Phi, psi and omega in degrees: 000140179272148180300150178243136178281127181239128176237142177201172176255121180240120180053039176086358181243136176285129180231157181208143177200153174272126182225156171294142181303336181272003181293125178285152180302320179301320180288323176300312181297313185285312189271319182276324185255350180072019178267091188263010179294320176287133185255153174262112184253315188224342184061016181231005180074013181277325191268328180083003180297338183263011185298131173228168179257123180238114180049044175080020177227141173286129183229135173275105191290354176278354180238016178234134176283148178302321180297334177289339180265005179304130179082357184276164170260121183243134176243126176245175180303328179296339181265003183281322181287157177292165179301333179274003179089358179293132181296146173290167179301323179291315178299317177297318179300317179296324178289310185291325183261009179056048183278013178215155172236278180287333177088358184295319181278345192303313180302313179294323179295317180294317179297317178295318179296324176302311181295319178304313181289336173291322182278329183214093185294343182226064184284148174284169177303317180297318179294325176295312181300318177293318183297330180256009186296342177274002179241122183264141173234128182262001186246318198271336188079005172073339185303314180287334174293315178300315179299321179297320180289321175298318178302311182295319179299316179297314181298317179295333178273359181077022181252161174273135180287127176236121180287144177291145178291139180268000000 
């Protein structure tokens, strides 16, 4: 197969590269663009470590070809922080609420949580758990991830995060 030129907008910048038509989006991001924040966990779409945002949808980039994303707007973990390097509310939430341990799932989890908060700015704990259910974490037990997303939702709403009494 001959290479195909693929152009898309990734983290606000237009990028282009010639790729084999069978190149997965995760490999395009990591190998062609050097964006290694998204991880390859399972290659079967079960774990969610490779989750990116494509045109306003959470996508497991290990199951999408780069050519399918031609012309799309793609957001990866590298695009979450501000231009000045200031952490996004979600990144800050994961740090402040200890929402990560090994960190392998964290980029995909943050991207999925970003989309969740775009769709539902004030999700309940149950809605958060359902919203991130396609992303697996083998370390945390999810409680601190849920707290991190609640923290970010409160911050984005201009509220102070108050933890629920246990």
